[in-house]
KEDREN-808492 format. One record per residue (C-alpha): residue in one letter; x, y, z. Coordinates in steps of 0.02 Angstrom, whole numbers, plus 32768, in hexadecimal, padded with zeros to 4 digits. Last residue first. Layout:
! KEDREN-808492
aXYZ
...
***
This chain:
! KEDREN-808492
x216D3E6038D6
x21193EFA3887
x20D73ECC37DD
x21383F0D3749
x20CC3EEB36B1
x20203F1036F7
x1FA43E8136F3
x1FB73E3A37A3
x1FBE3EDA3807
x1F3A3F4937C0
x1ECE3EBC377A
x1EC93E6B3826
x1E973F0C387A
x1E103F3337FB
x1DC23E863813
x1DCB3E9D38D0
x1D6B3F3F38C6
x1CEA3EF3384F
x1CC73E5F38C0
x1CC23ECE395B
x1C423F423908
x1BD93EB038D0
x1BCC3E7F3987
x1C143DF639F9
x1BA63DF03A94
x1BC63DF33B4F
x1B7D3E9A3B6C
x1B753F2F3AF5
x1B383FDC3B1F
x1BD940323AE9
x1C5D3FC43A94
x1CF93FB13B00
x1D903FD23A8D
x1E453FAD3AAD
x1ED63FC83A37
x1F8F3F993A31
x1FFF3F9D3997
x2007405B3991
x206B405C3A33
x20F83FFB39DE
x219D40393A22
x21B53F9D3A8D
x21AB40043B2E
x210F40593AEE
x20BE3FB03AC8
x20EE3F6F3B77
x20A9400D3BCC
x20053FFB3B6F
x1FF93F433BA3
x201B3F723C5B
x1F8F3FF53C5B
x1F193F823BFF
x1F383EF33C7E
x1F213F6B3D12
x1E7C3FB23CD4
x1E383F0C3C90
x1DDB3ECB3D26
x1D7C3F703D38
x1D3A3F553C87
x1CD53EBC3CB9
x1CEF3E293C44
x1C653DAF3C75
x1BF23E3F3CA3
x1C043E8A3BF4
x1BC03F3D3BFB
x1C4A3F933B95
x1C523F003B1E
x1CFE3EC63AF2
x1D7D3ED63A61
x1E373EC33A83
x1EA83EEF39F0
x1F5A3EAC39F8
x1FE23ECA3977
x20833E7039A8
x20FA3EDE3A16
x20C23EA53A92
x206C3DFF3AB9
x20C73DF73B60
x20623E8B3BA1
x1FBC3E2D3B96
x1FF33D943BFF
x20283DE93CA1
x1F9A3E653CC3
x1F253DE83C69
x1F3D3D543CE3
x1FCC3CDC3CCD
x20203CFF3D75
x1F813D023DDD
x1ECB3CDA3DB1
x1EF53C683D20
x1F8E3C273D7B
x1F513B713D84
x1EC03B533D0F
x1E513AC53D53
x1E8A3AC63E07
x1EBB3B7D3E20
x1E1B3BB53DC8
x1DB13B423E36
x1E053B7D3ED8
x1DEE3C333EAB
x1D353C193E88
x1D213BBD3F2E
x1D6E3C4F3F8F
x1D053CC83F29
x1C643C763F61
x1BEE3BEE3F1C
x1B733BC93FA3
x1B4A3B434027
x1BFB3AFD4026
x1C2C3A484042
x1CC73A523FD6
x1C8E39CB3F5E
x1BDF3A193F53
x1C223AC43F2C
x1C9A3A7A3EAC
x1C063A233E57
x1BAA3AC93E52
x1C463B1F3E0E
x1C533AA73D7A
x1B983AB13D59
x1BA73B6E3D4E
x1C0F3B7A3CB2
x1BD13C263C72
x1B8F3C463D20
x1C423C563D61
x1C683CDF3CE8
x1BCB3D3E3D1C
x1BEF3D223DD6
x1CA43D5C3DDB
x1C8E3E143E01
x1CAA3E043EBB
x1D3A3E893EB9
x1DC93E123EEB
x1D8B3D843E84
x1D693DED3DEB
x1E163E433DFC
x1E6C3D9B3DFE
x1E133D603D5F
x1E2E3E023CFC
x1DDD3DFA3C53
x1DFF3DDF3B99
x1D7A3D793B41
x1CF93DE73AED
x1D593DE13A44
x1E133DB73A42
x1E723E0B39AE
x1F253DD3399A
x1FA83DED3914
x204F3D8E390B
x201C3CE3394E
x20CA3C97393B
x20EE3CEE39DE
x20AA3C5F3A43
x20733C613AFA
x20263D123B03
x1FD83CFA3A57
x1F8D3C543A8A
x1F4F3CA13B2D
x1EED3D2F3AD5
x1EAC3CC03A49
x1E6C3C3C3AC1
x1E1A3CC43B2D
x1DC53D0A3A92
x1D893C5A3A69
x1D393C503B11
x1CE23CF23AE2
x1CFD3D043A25
x1D9D3CE139C9
x1E2F3D293970
x1EDB3CF33931
x1F513D3738AB
x1FDD3CE3384C
x204A3D5037DF
x21003D233802
x20E93C6B37CB
x20A13CA73722
x202B3C1736FC
x201B3BB0365A
x20B53B403674
x207B3B043722
x21063B0337A4
x20D23B9E3807
x20233B523810
x205A3AB13861
x20C03B0038EB
x203A3B7D390D
x1FC03AED391B
x20313A9F39A3
x20283B413A05
x1F6D3B4739E8
x1F573A973A2C
x1FB23ACA3ACA
x1F413B633AD5
x1EAF3AE43ACC
x1EEF3A943B6C
x1EFB3B3C3BC0
x1E4E3B883BA3
x1DE13B263C1C
x1E043A713BEE
x1E993A6A3C63
x1EBC39B13C84
x1F00394B3D14
x1EB5399F3DAA
x1E43390F3DD3
x1DA6395D3E23
x1DAE3A0A3DD4
x1DE839C43D2B
x1D5D39473D2D
x1CDF39D13D4A
x1D253A343CB5
x1D2339993C48
x1C6D39743C73
x1C373A253C46
x1C943A183BA2
x1C48396F3B75
x1B9439953BAC
x1B4539903AFF
x1B9B38ED3AD6
x1C3738A23A83
x1C9739433A76
x1D3C39553A17
x1CE23963396F
x1C8D3A0339AB
x1CC83A323A5A
x1D2439D33AE3
x1DC83A333AC3
x1DB83ABE3A3E
x1D783A923991
x1DD73AEE3909
x1DC23B743884
x1E483BA9380F
x1E393C30378A
x1EC43C3D3706
x1EAD3CF436D3
x1E8F3D363622
x1DF63DA1363D
x1D793D17361A
x1DCF3CAC369E
x1DAA3D343720
x1CEF3D3236F9
x1CE73C7536EC
x1D383C603795
x1CBB3CD237EB
x1C273C7C3799
x1C703BD137CC
x1C8B3BF73883
x1BF73B8A38BC
x1C513AFA386A
x1CE23B1038E1
x1C783AE93979
x1BFE3B2C39FD
x1BF03B063AB7
x1C5C3B983AF1
x1C9C3C103A6B
x1CF13BED39C4
x1DA63C12399A
x1DE23C5338EE
x1E943C4138B2
x1ECE3CBD382F
x1F443CA4379D
x1FA93D19372B
x1FD13CD23681
x206F3C893635
x207F3CB0357B
x205E3C1F3504
x1FCF3C7E34B7
x1F1B3C5034E1
x1EBD3BC8348B
x1E423BA53512
x1E1C3C1D359F
x1E393BE43653
x1DD73B8736DC
x1E1E3B1B3764
x1DB33AB537DF
x1E233A653864
x1E0239DD38E1
x1E8C39CA3964
x1EB039143998
x1EFE39103A45
x1E5A390A3AA4
x1E60384E3ABA
x1F17385C3AE3
x1FC138523A92
x1FDF39063A65
x1FC3398A39DF
x1F87391E394B
x1F3B398B38C5
x1E96394D387B
x1E7139A237D6
x1DDD39DB3771
x1E173A4936E1
x1DA03AB43679
x1DD43B0F35DC
x1D5E3B9D35B6
x1D263BD83507
x1C8A3B6D3504
x1C533BBC35AA
x1C6F3C6B3563
x1BEF3C5134D6
x1C0F3D04349E
x1C963D5D34FC
x1C733E01354F
x1D013E0235CA
x1CD23DF33682
x1CBA3E663717
x1C7A3E0B37B3
x1BBE3E2337C9
x1BA33D6537CF
x1C0F3D67386F
x1B923DDA38C4
x1AF43D7F388B
x1B323CD138BA
x1AB73CBC394B
x1AE53C3C39CA
x1AAB3B8639BE
x1A593B563A63
x1ACC3AED3ACF
x1B4B3A603ABD
x1B503A7439FE
x1B8A39DD399C
x1BAB39F238E1
x1B343996386A
x1B88398C37BF
x1C3E398537F8
x1CB739843765
x1D2B38ED375F
x1DDD38DB379D
x1E8B38E83750
x1F1938C737CC
x1F9D39443805
x202038F53875
x208D395938F0
x20F238C9393A
x20B1389939E7
x20D438D93A96
x209B38763B2D
x200338BF3B89
x2010396B3BD5
x1FDD39A73C80
x208639ED3CBA
x20B83A1A3C09
x20353AA63C01
x20773AEA3CA9
x212C3AEA3C6D
x20F23B403BD0
x20A63BC93C37
x213E3BDE3CA2
x21B43BE83C0F
x213B3C5B3BB3
x21373CD63C43
x21F33CCA3C54
x22073CEF3B9A
x21923D853BAA
x21F63DC63C42
x229D3DB53BE8
x23183D293C13
x23C93D6E3C2B
x24493D393BAB
x24D33CCE3BF8
x24793C263BE8
x24963C063B2F
x25523C333B46
x25683B9F3BBB
x253D3B2C3B2D
x24A13AC63B12
x24A73A433A86
x24093A433A1D
x236D39EF3A61
x230E398239E6
x225639B739D3
x21E9392639A3
x21E838FF38E8
x216C394A386D
x20E638E83816
x209438CE376D
x1FE33899374B
x1FAE39453710
x2047399D36CF
x20BD39F13749
x21183A7836EA
x21C53AB23721
x21E33B55377E
x228F3BA33776
x229F3C18380D
x22213BB13870
x21D53C0E3902
x223D3C883967
x21D73C933A06
x21893BE83A02
x222A3B8F39D7
x22913BF93A54
x22113BD33ADD
x22193B183AB3
x22D33B203AC3
x22C43B753B6B
x22453AF03B9B
x22C43A643B75
x234A3AC13BD8
x22D83ACD3C73
x22A53A163C63
x235C39E53C55
x23893A513CEB
x22FD3A013D53
x233C39533D21
x23ED39823D52
x23B539C53DF7
x235439273E20
x23EA38B83DEF
x245D39233E59
x23E8391C3EF1
x23D9385D3EE1
x2496384E3ED9
x24A738BF3F72
x2424385E3FD3
x247937BA3FAA
x252338013FE2
x24DB38404084
x2489379540A8
***
């Protein structure tokens, strides 16, 4: 019996070590990117990651705090992941009638984005519609809308990934994509999980959140889409028209959260501008400031209330839901821990001063720690925060212009800070 137990213990330890080493290699891949990127044409594929031999020397260097954060976050992502597949990029068709799961939001702010004065701009744009395979599951096909100028030089261009908000889709982003494409960027829009092409009805996202609460096998709130963004970074860094060191990411509301966590998880996103998304989940629970955020996806919390036999939604229930559908969101992956690991890459956080979903009190500790991290990495000028006076949960023309200037500053200058 003792021999059997020892053998079982050794097998278990070996498996845990292998998982740990695999994640370390993933961390190295995400942190360093591809030194010699090779293009992935549409219809082609890359092979699954093959682990190199691990020597004793590889384990001697201490793991830094950002590396440990990414190790733990990747481990969480892998814990609810379908089998891996080769990274295949397939051509797809334009979407004529995109699905919105609520009223269509105004595009006034994104239409104000600075653009080059190019006659017949739409005729000058190259449009790519692609499905990128990120895992072996129903949601493992990532729809992309990529816009860029035709007949440009062979030089690699900066690229920016744009993330939509709750209940919208990548087609809603088109005015924003066109503005950046007119200025020489490769502009990428995508459908987050259970949105756009990845939704089969107007309650798809709501239904996925409730399913996650009850079954605990997916993470449709933020984290599953972050996995897609990690795979997208792998794809973008290997395109022959994109400078792999100049890939930015931004988004609005839920999209701002996606941008924030994707940058924390993957350093291939070199410049980051989350709009009305960064917040303190733990602080909101402890200070009873969670209601506005909860109300944005209230059907989920109402179902949880019924399941738990409660008469009202309270902070105990809110914490249980976050821990179930996005483990660590209100603890070790919250903003006080995830914002500092983005340093020294340029990060500009834009919020509304009166936004009840992202209350300023919940950002005090996170901003303090982020400022410290940027000072310690000798890059204080790479971090900025602005809360626009008199603005609630709304992306404004001011935010769109500020983010545009930030991207131009760091993605179009010759020697971008790495």
